[in-house]
TORLOTOR-997429 format. One record per residue (C-alpha): residue number from 1; x, y, z; residue in one letter. Coordinates in steps of 0.2 Angstrom, whole numbers. Layout:
// TORLOTOR-997429
<NUM; <X; Y; Z>; 'a'>
...
END
This chain:
// TORLOTOR-997429
<1; <-107; -143; -71>; 'm'>
<2; <-97; -142; -55>; 'l'>
<3; <-90; -158; -47>; 'l'>
<4; <-99; -161; -30>; 'k'>
<5; <-90; -165; -14>; 'r'>
<6; <-97; -178; -2>; 'd'>
<7; <-99; -172; 15>; 'y'>
<8; <-83; -173; 26>; 'g'>
<9; <-73; -178; 11>; 'q'>
<10; <-58; -169; 2>; 'e'>
<11; <-64; -158; -12>; 'h'>
<12; <-64; -166; -30>; 'p'>
<13; <-48; -165; -40>; 'y'>
<14; <-39; -173; -55>; 'w'>
<15; <-23; -182; -50>; 'p'>
<16; <-8; -174; -58>; 'l'>
<17; <9; -184; -52>; 'g'>
<18; <12; -176; -35>; 'p'>
<19; <-1; -163; -38>; 'f'>
<20; <-20; -162; -36>; 'k'>
<21; <-27; -151; -51>; 'l'>
<22; <-43; -140; -48>; 'r'>
<23; <-50; -129; -61>; 'l'>
<24; <-63; -114; -59>; 'p'>
<25; <-80; -119; -65>; 'f'>
<26; <-76; -137; -66>; 'i'>
<27; <-71; -141; -48>; 'h'>
<28; <-76; -125; -39>; 'f'>
<29; <-87; -109; -42>; 'r'>
<30; <-82; -91; -45>; 'w'>
<31; <-81; -81; -29>; 'e'>
<32; <-87; -63; -30>; 'i'>
<33; <-79; -56; -14>; 'p'>
<34; <-62; -62; -19>; 'e'>
<35; <-65; -55; -36>; 't'>
<36; <-68; -37; -28>; 'v'>
<37; <-54; -39; -16>; 'q'>
<38; <-41; -44; -30>; 'a'>
<39; <-46; -28; -41>; 'l'>
<40; <-39; -18; -27>; 'v'>
<41; <-26; -30; -19>; 'm'>
<42; <-17; -34; -35>; 'f'>
<43; <-8; -17; -32>; 'v'>
<44; <2; -27; -19>; 'i'>
<45; <10; -37; -33>; 'a'>
<46; <14; -20; -42>; 'm'>
<47; <23; -14; -25>; 'g'>
<48; <38; -24; -32>; 'm'>
<49; <41; -13; -46>; 'i'>
<50; <50; 2; -37>; 'p'>
<51; <62; -11; -30>; 'l'>
<52; <65; -19; -47>; 'l'>
<53; <69; -2; -54>; 'e'>
<54; <80; 4; -39>; 'q'>
<55; <90; -12; -35>; 'y'>
<56; <90; -21; -51>; 'l'>
<57; <90; -7; -64>; 'g'>
<58; <75; -14; -73>; 'v'>
<59; <64; -1; -83>; 'p'>
<60; <46; 1; -78>; 'y'>
<61; <39; -8; -93>; 'e'>
<62; <51; -23; -90>; 'v'>
<63; <47; -23; -72>; 'a'>
<64; <29; -25; -75>; 'l'>
<65; <33; -40; -86>; 'a'>
<66; <42; -47; -71>; 'f'>
<67; <26; -44; -60>; 'v'>
<68; <16; -53; -74>; 'v'>
<69; <28; -69; -72>; 'v'>
<70; <26; -68; -53>; 'c'>
<71; <7; -67; -56>; 'g'>
<72; <8; -84; -65>; 'v'>
<73; <17; -91; -50>; 'g'>
<74; <4; -84; -38>; 'f'>
<75; <-10; -93; -47>; 'i'>
<76; <-1; -111; -47>; 'l'>
<77; <-2; -117; -29>; 'p'>
<78; <-21; -118; -26>; 'p'>
<79; <-24; -125; -43>; 'l'>
<80; <-11; -138; -39>; 'l'>
<81; <-17; -143; -22>; 'g'>
<82; <-11; -131; -9>; 'v'>
<83; <-25; -122; 1>; 'p'>
<84; <-15; -106; 3>; 'f'>
<85; <-15; -89; -6>; 'i'>
<86; <4; -88; -12>; 'a'>
<87; <14; -73; -9>; 'g'>
<88; <32; -67; -7>; 'w'>
<89; <43; -71; 7>; 'i'>
<90; <39; -53; 14>; 't'>
<91; <48; -52; 30>; 'p'>
<92; <64; -57; 21>; 'a'>
<93; <63; -42; 9>; 'i'>
<94; <74; -31; 19>; 'p'>
<95; <88; -45; 21>; 'v'>
<96; <87; -48; 2>; 'v'>
<97; <89; -30; -2>; 'l'>
<98; <104; -29; 10>; 'l'>
<99; <112; -43; -1>; 'f'>
<100; <108; -36; -18>; 'i'>
<101; <112; -18; -12>; 'g'>
<102; <131; -23; -12>; 'd'>
<103; <131; -24; -31>; 'y'>
<104; <129; -11; -44>; 'e'>
<105; <111; -11; -52>; 'p'>
<106; <110; -19; -68>; 'g'>
<107; <118; -35; -74>; 'p'>
<108; <129; -37; -58>; 'e'>
<109; <114; -35; -46>; 'a'>
<110; <103; -46; -57>; 'i'>
<111; <116; -60; -57>; 'r'>
<112; <116; -58; -38>; 'a'>
<113; <98; -60; -37>; 'm'>
<114; <98; -75; -48>; 'v'>
<115; <111; -83; -38>; 'a'>
<116; <100; -80; -22>; 'l'>
<117; <85; -87; -30>; 'q'>
<118; <94; -102; -36>; 'l'>
<119; <100; -107; -19>; 'v'>
<120; <82; -104; -12>; 'v'>
<121; <75; -115; -26>; 't'>
<122; <88; -129; -21>; 's'>
<123; <83; -128; -2>; 'i'>
<124; <65; -130; -6>; 'f'>
<125; <66; -143; -19>; 'l'>
<126; <79; -153; -8>; 'f'>
<127; <66; -152; 7>; 'm'>
<128; <52; -158; -5>; 'a'>
<129; <61; -172; -12>; 'v'>
<130; <69; -179; 4>; 't'>
<131; <52; -175; 13>; 'r'>
<132; <62; -166; 26>; 'l'>
<133; <50; -151; 25>; 'g'>
<134; <36; -161; 34>; 't'>
<135; <48; -168; 47>; 'k'>
<136; <54; -151; 50>; 'l'>
<137; <37; -143; 52>; 'v'>
<138; <31; -157; 64>; 'd'>
<139; <47; -159; 74>; 'n'>
<140; <54; -142; 77>; 'v'>
<141; <51; -137; 95>; 'p'>
<142; <36; -125; 98>; 'a'>
<143; <47; -112; 106>; 's'>
<144; <58; -111; 91>; 'i'>
<145; <43; -110; 79>; 'k'>
<146; <36; -96; 90>; 'a'>
<147; <53; -87; 90>; 'g'>
<148; <54; -87; 71>; 'i'>
<149; <36; -80; 70>; 'l'>
<150; <40; -67; 84>; 'l'>
<151; <56; -61; 75>; 'g'>
<152; <47; -60; 58>; 'a'>
<153; <32; -50; 66>; 'g'>
<154; <43; -38; 75>; 'i'>
<155; <55; -35; 60>; 'a'>
<156; <39; -32; 49>; 'a'>
<157; <31; -19; 61>; 'i'>
<158; <47; -10; 66>; 's'>
<159; <53; -8; 49>; 'g'>
<160; <37; 2; 45>; 'e'>
<161; <36; 12; 61>; 'i'>
<162; <54; 17; 63>; 's'>
<163; <62; 32; 55>; 'e'>
<164; <62; 32; 37>; 'g'>
<165; <48; 19; 37>; 'g'>
<166; <32; 21; 27>; 'r'>
<167; <21; 23; 42>; 'l'>
<168; <33; 35; 50>; 'y'>
<169; <33; 45; 34>; 'n'>
<170; <14; 45; 31>; 't'>
<171; <7; 43; 49>; 'p'>
<172; <-11; 50; 45>; 'l'>
<173; <-16; 39; 31>; 's'>
<174; <-7; 23; 35>; 'l'>
<175; <-11; 25; 54>; 'g'>
<176; <-29; 27; 52>; 'i'>
<177; <-30; 15; 37>; 'g'>
<178; <-20; 2; 47>; 'g'>
<179; <-31; 3; 62>; 'l'>
<180; <-46; 1; 51>; 'v'>
<181; <-39; -15; 43>; 't'>
<182; <-35; -22; 60>; 'l'>
<183; <-52; -19; 67>; 'y'>
<184; <-61; -26; 52>; 'v'>
<185; <-50; -42; 51>; 'm'>
<186; <-46; -46; 70>; 'f'>
<187; <-57; -36; 82>; 's'>
<188; <-68; -47; 94>; 'l'>
<189; <-81; -33; 95>; 's'>
<190; <-82; -32; 75>; 'f'>
<191; <-83; -51; 76>; 'r'>
<192; <-99; -49; 87>; 'd'>
<193; <-106; -37; 75>; 'l'>
<194; <-103; -50; 61>; 't'>
<195; <-113; -62; 70>; 'd'>
<196; <-128; -50; 72>; 'k'>
<197; <-129; -39; 56>; 'f'>
<198; <-128; -43; 38>; 'r'>
<199; <-119; -27; 34>; 'w'>
<200; <-104; -31; 46>; 'a'>
<201; <-103; -48; 37>; 'r'>
<202; <-102; -40; 20>; 'n'>
<203; <-88; -28; 26>; 'i'>
<204; <-79; -42; 34>; 'a'>
<205; <-80; -52; 18>; 'a'>
<206; <-68; -39; 9>; 'y'>
<207; <-54; -41; 22>; 'g'>
<208; <-41; -28; 18>; 'm'>
<209; <-50; -18; 5>; 'v'>
<210; <-60; -7; 17>; 'p'>
<211; <-43; -1; 25>; 'g'>
<212; <-34; 1; 9>; 'm'>
<213; <-48; 12; 3>; 'l'>
<214; <-48; 23; 18>; 'v'>
<215; <-29; 25; 18>; 't'>
<216; <-30; 30; 0>; 'm'>
<217; <-44; 42; 3>; 'a'>
<218; <-35; 50; 18>; 'i'>
<219; <-18; 50; 9>; 'g'>
<220; <-25; 59; -6>; 'w'>
<221; <-35; 71; 5>; 'g'>
<222; <-20; 77; 15>; 'v'>
<223; <-8; 76; 1>; 'a'>
<224; <3; 62; 8>; 'e'>
<225; <2; 54; -8>; 'y'>
<226; <0; 62; -25>; 'p'>
<227; <-17; 61; -36>; 'l'>
<228; <-17; 48; -49>; 'p'>
<229; <-18; 52; -68>; 'e'>
<230; <-29; 38; -75>; 'v'>
<231; <-27; 32; -91>; 'e'>
<232; <-38; 20; -102>; 'w'>
<233; <-34; 5; -112>; 'g'>
<234; <-24; -11; -108>; 'f'>
<235; <-6; -12; -101>; 'a'>
<236; <7; -19; -112>; 'v'>
<237; <22; -26; -102>; 'p'>
<238; <38; -26; -111>; 'd'>
<239; <40; -45; -114>; 'f'>
<240; <52; -42; -129>; 'a'>
<241; <63; -32; -118>; 'g'>
<242; <63; -44; -104>; 'i'>
<243; <76; -54; -112>; 'w'>
<244; <91; -42; -110>; 'r'>
<245; <88; -43; -91>; 'y'>
<246; <88; -62; -89>; 'l'>
<247; <103; -74; -86>; 'p'>
<248; <102; -81; -103>; 'f'>
<249; <108; -63; -109>; 's'>
<250; <118; -57; -95>; 'i'>
<251; <126; -73; -90>; 'g'>
<252; <123; -86; -75>; 'l'>
<253; <131; -82; -58>; 'p'>
<254; <147; -90; -53>; 'g'>
<255; <151; -101; -39>; 'a'>
<256; <157; -87; -29>; 'e'>
<257; <140; -78; -30>; 'l'>
<258; <131; -94; -26>; 'l'>
<259; <141; -96; -10>; 'l'>
<260; <139; -78; -5>; 'a'>
<261; <120; -80; -7>; 'a'>
<262; <119; -96; 4>; 'i'>
<263; <117; -86; 22>; 'p'>
<264; <103; -75; 15>; 't'>
<265; <95; -90; 6>; 'a'>
<266; <94; -99; 23>; 'v'>
<267; <87; -84; 32>; 'i'>
<268; <73; -83; 18>; 'a'>
<269; <70; -101; 21>; 'y'>
<270; <68; -100; 39>; 'i'>
<271; <55; -86; 37>; 'i'>
<272; <46; -95; 24>; 'a'>
<273; <45; -110; 35>; 'f'>
<274; <37; -98; 48>; 'g'>
<275; <24; -94; 34>; 'd'>
<276; <19; -112; 32>; 'i'>
<277; <16; -113; 51>; 'i'>
<278; <6; -98; 50>; 'v'>
<279; <-5; -104; 36>; 'g'>
<280; <-7; -121; 45>; 'q'>
<281; <-13; -112; 60>; 't'>
<282; <-25; -100; 50>; 'l'>
<283; <-33; -116; 43>; 'l'>
<284; <-34; -125; 60>; 'k'>
<285; <-43; -111; 67>; 'r'>
<286; <-58; -113; 55>; 'v'>
<287; <-56; -131; 49>; 'd'>
<288; <-66; -137; 65>; 'h'>
<289; <-80; -126; 60>; 'l'>
<290; <-82; -134; 43>; 'r'>
<291; <-84; -153; 45>; 'p'>
<292; <-91; -154; 28>; 'd'>
<293; <-74; -152; 20>; 'e'>
<294; <-58; -161; 24>; 'k'>
<295; <-43; -149; 20>; 'i'>
<296; <-26; -157; 16>; 'e'>
<297; <-10; -147; 19>; 'v'>
<298; <4; -157; 11>; 'n'>
<299; <20; -148; 17>; 'v'>
<300; <30; -158; 5>; 'd'>
<301; <19; -152; -10>; 'r'>
<302; <20; -134; -3>; 'v'>
<303; <39; -135; -4>; 'h'>
<304; <39; -142; -21>; 'l'>
<305; <28; -129; -29>; 'i'>
<306; <37; -115; -20>; 't'>
<307; <54; -122; -27>; 'g'>
<308; <47; -123; -44>; 'i'>
<309; <41; -104; -43>; 'r'>
<310; <58; -99; -37>; 'n'>
<311; <65; -108; -51>; 'l'>
<312; <53; -99; -63>; 'm'>
<313; <59; -83; -56>; 'h'>
<314; <77; -87; -57>; 's'>
<315; <76; -90; -76>; 'l'>
<316; <62; -78; -81>; 'l'>
<317; <60; -64; -68>; 'a'>
<318; <74; -62; -54>; 'p'>
<319; <63; -56; -40>; 'y'>
<320; <68; -47; -23>; 'p'>
<321; <52; -53; -15>; 'g'>
<322; <56; -71; -18>; 'l'>
<323; <42; -84; -20>; 'a'>
<324; <35; -88; -4>; 'g'>
<325; <21; -100; 2>; 'p'>
<326; <9; -88; 10>; 'l'>
<327; <1; -71; 7>; 'f'>
<328; <-4; -69; 26>; 't'>
<329; <-16; -55; 25>; 'g'>
<330; <-26; -61; 11>; 'a'>
<331; <-26; -79; 18>; 'm'>
<332; <-33; -72; 34>; 'a'>
<333; <-48; -64; 25>; 't'>
<334; <-52; -80; 15>; 'v'>
<335; <-51; -91; 30>; 'a'>
<336; <-62; -79; 40>; 'e'>
<337; <-75; -80; 26>; 'r'>
<338; <-74; -98; 24>; 'y'>
<339; <-79; -101; 42>; 'r'>
<340; <-97; -95; 38>; 'y'>
<341; <-101; -111; 29>; 'g'>
<342; <-104; -118; 12>; 'r'>
<343; <-116; -104; 7>; 'k'>
<344; <-102; -91; 10>; 'a'>
<345; <-88; -102; 2>; 'm'>
<346; <-91; -120; -4>; 'd'>
<347; <-73; -125; -3>; 't'>
<348; <-57; -117; 2>; 'i'>
<349; <-49; -119; -15>; 'y'>
<350; <-62; -107; -23>; 's'>
<351; <-57; -92; -12>; 'g'>
<352; <-38; -95; -13>; 't'>
<353; <-39; -98; -32>; 's'>
<354; <-50; -84; -38>; 'v'>
<355; <-41; -71; -28>; 'f'>
<356; <-25; -72; -39>; 'w'>
<357; <-33; -77; -55>; 'i'>
<358; <-42; -60; -54>; 'v'>
<359; <-26; -51; -48>; 'g'>
<360; <-17; -58; -63>; 'f'>
<361; <-30; -51; -75>; 'l'>
<362; <-30; -34; -67>; 'a'>
<363; <-12; -32; -71>; 'l'>
<364; <-17; -29; -89>; 'f'>
<365; <-31; -16; -85>; 'm'>
<366; <-22; 1; -87>; 'l'>
<367; <-36; 11; -78>; 'p'>
<368; <-33; 1; -63>; 'l'>
<369; <-14; 2; -64>; 'i'>
<370; <-14; 21; -66>; 't'>
<371; <-27; 23; -53>; 'l'>
<372; <-16; 14; -39>; 'f'>
<373; <1; 18; -46>; 'k'>
<374; <4; 33; -34>; 'p'>
<375; <-1; 23; -19>; 'v'>
<376; <9; 7; -21>; 'l'>
<377; <18; 10; -5>; 'p'>
<378; <1; 9; 4>; 'i'>
<379; <-2; -9; -1>; 'a'>
<380; <14; -16; 4>; 'l'>
<381; <14; -6; 21>; 's'>
<382; <-2; -13; 26>; 'i'>
<383; <2; -31; 20>; 't'>
<384; <18; -30; 32>; 'l'>
<385; <8; -23; 46>; 'l'>
<386; <-5; -37; 45>; 'i'>
<387; <9; -50; 42>; 't'>
<388; <17; -43; 58>; 'g'>
<389; <1; -44; 69>; 'y'>
<390; <-3; -62; 63>; 'l'>
<391; <15; -68; 65>; 'c'>
<392; <15; -62; 83>; 'i'>
<393; <-3; -69; 87>; 'a'>
<394; <1; -86; 79>; 'v'>
<395; <18; -86; 89>; 'a'>
<396; <9; -85; 105>; 'v'>
<397; <-3; -99; 101>; 'e'>
<398; <13; -110; 99>; 'q'>
<399; <18; -108; 117>; 'i'>
<400; <13; -119; 131>; 'e'>
<401; <23; -113; 146>; 'n'>
<402; <32; -98; 153>; 'a'>
<403; <50; -106; 149>; 't'>
<404; <45; -109; 131>; 'a'>
<405; <39; -91; 131>; 'm'>
<406; <56; -84; 137>; 'g'>
<407; <65; -94; 124>; 'v'>
<408; <55; -88; 110>; 'a'>
<409; <54; -70; 115>; 'g'>
<410; <73; -69; 117>; 'i'>
<411; <75; -78; 100>; 'm'>
<412; <62; -66; 92>; 'g'>
<413; <71; -50; 98>; 'v'>
<414; <88; -56; 92>; 'v'>
<415; <81; -62; 75>; 'l'>
<416; <72; -46; 73>; 'a'>
<417; <88; -35; 77>; 't'>
<418; <102; -46; 71>; 'h'>
<419; <95; -57; 57>; 'g'>
<420; <88; -74; 56>; 'a'>
<421; <104; -83; 57>; 'a'>
<422; <109; -76; 74>; 'w'>
<423; <91; -78; 80>; 'g'>
<424; <91; -96; 75>; 'l'>
<425; <107; -99; 83>; 'g'>
<426; <102; -90; 100>; 'v'>
<427; <86; -99; 100>; 'g'>
<428; <94; -117; 98>; 'l'>
<429; <106; -113; 111>; 'v'>
<430; <93; -107; 123>; 'l'>
<431; <82; -121; 120>; 'y'>
<432; <95; -135; 124>; 'f'>
<433; <101; -125; 139>; 'm'>
<434; <85; -119; 147>; 'v'>
<435; <70; -129; 140>; 'e'>
<436; <75; -146; 133>; 'h'>
<437; <71; -161; 145>; 'r'>
<438; <71; -180; 142>; 's'>
<439; <55; -188; 138>; 'r'>
<440; <55; -198; 155>; 'k'>
<441; <57; -182; 165>; 'a'>
<442; <43; -174; 155>; 'r'>
<443; <31; -189; 158>; 'a'>
<444; <36; -188; 177>; 'r'>
<445; <34; -170; 179>; 'e'>
<446; <24; -161; 165>; 'p'>
<447; <29; -143; 160>; 'd'>
<448; <21; -130; 170>; 'e'>
<449; <7; -121; 159>; 'p'>
<450; <9; -103; 155>; 'i'>
<451; <-8; -98; 163>; 'h'>
<452; <-6; -101; 182>; 'i'>
<453; <-23; -102; 191>; 'e'>
<454; <-25; -91; 206>; 'd'>
<455; <-30; -97; 223>; 'd'>
<456; <-48; -93; 221>; 'm'>
<457; <-48; -103; 205>; 'a'>
<458; <-40; -118; 214>; 'v'>
<459; <-52; -117; 228>; 'e'>
<460; <-67; -117; 216>; 'a'>
<461; <-60; -132; 207>; 'd'>
<462; <-58; -142; 224>; 'd'>
<463; <-76; -137; 229>; 'a'>
<464; <-90; -150; 227>; 'e'>
<465; <-99; -147; 211>; 'p'>
<466; <-117; -139; 212>; 'e'>
<467; <-131; -151; 207>; 'p'>
<468; <-137; -149; 189>; 'a'>
<469; <-153; -140; 186>; 'i'>
<470; <-165; -151; 178>; 'r'>
END
């Protein structure tokens, strides 16, 4: 029997040290829409296989075993008290590939990847233990937060549409499918339809899936992607062979590699920091619509679990995607369905948990794996496009005045074109030179809002109010 939640309280859990354990069928019900989504969207997890083969020199069956380890890490956060759907540090992937691309695929590149992931682990665990993570999220200026998000969003989208990008190479399937996904997930006119029609709500409940299916159908129809050769049975990842590609066999990275990994690790953390802000914002958008549940976003717990997941990857499955706090596209879908009340989704933890539990099980279903294998780039590309859109949208929400917009905009462009280290440096310099003011000055003369009223609006405000109709 499910443990019930009192109105307006936090959802029931079992205390487990710094964590809050919630299990399916005990603390929350099973969610059918997330089950269906995961049976398609699990292919995104498999999208890392080509990178593992190309950059680390890992065979397909071993790469699939790496993905299974990653799947275990995806399941952990919502079960342990983080109301996010976990993902990679997706916008950091191009930077990570630049770093490990300097090393020969095989033991050398794997050691470089382990070094990077160990440094990322250290940053997250340090921020969790010292509780600096919460302070950082709460006290970083809004323009700097917005600049990080803008840069990540621009980088994610530009990588897809520039020459050599997936959208550039397959414009019909990804172009139309991407537009369908954006319309279903973010269109105001489609949201009006969901308020009126049940069929529209049913489509919206499946988030990225309709766009994915449209993209696949067009891609196969116009031969932008090869047709699949479906096989039956169960997939058997090469867990026995995985040992040959781990630091226990090839050796741990030396101090020189660890030092070389620090700049890339800092960049990855900066982007992951932006993901935490996006996750908080997505929940804030719907939290006021659901007074029946109090959602706790403990930033220190987010850092702790993300650090543990990166440590797990360092030792058992070095991963170019790294372990990040948020799968933006899927989280946006779950948050959107959550807004429709307890009948739609009793607790945020049921949607976020069921998604990756089913996604993990799908990794062993050979018919699904072979069906989606030819279209692995589609899932990664649509994820990046949705991530880019949401990063830019949430960045704008952070900004309160035109000066902050200027700082954030320049920082975002520099970050997208020259990397996160340069972007952060330029953003901080601009903030202190252009935007920063003392508290007394702000109290005496508040910052000018970004939306300036026109003369007619001012005259209307000054006019005497009309009497109320009784």
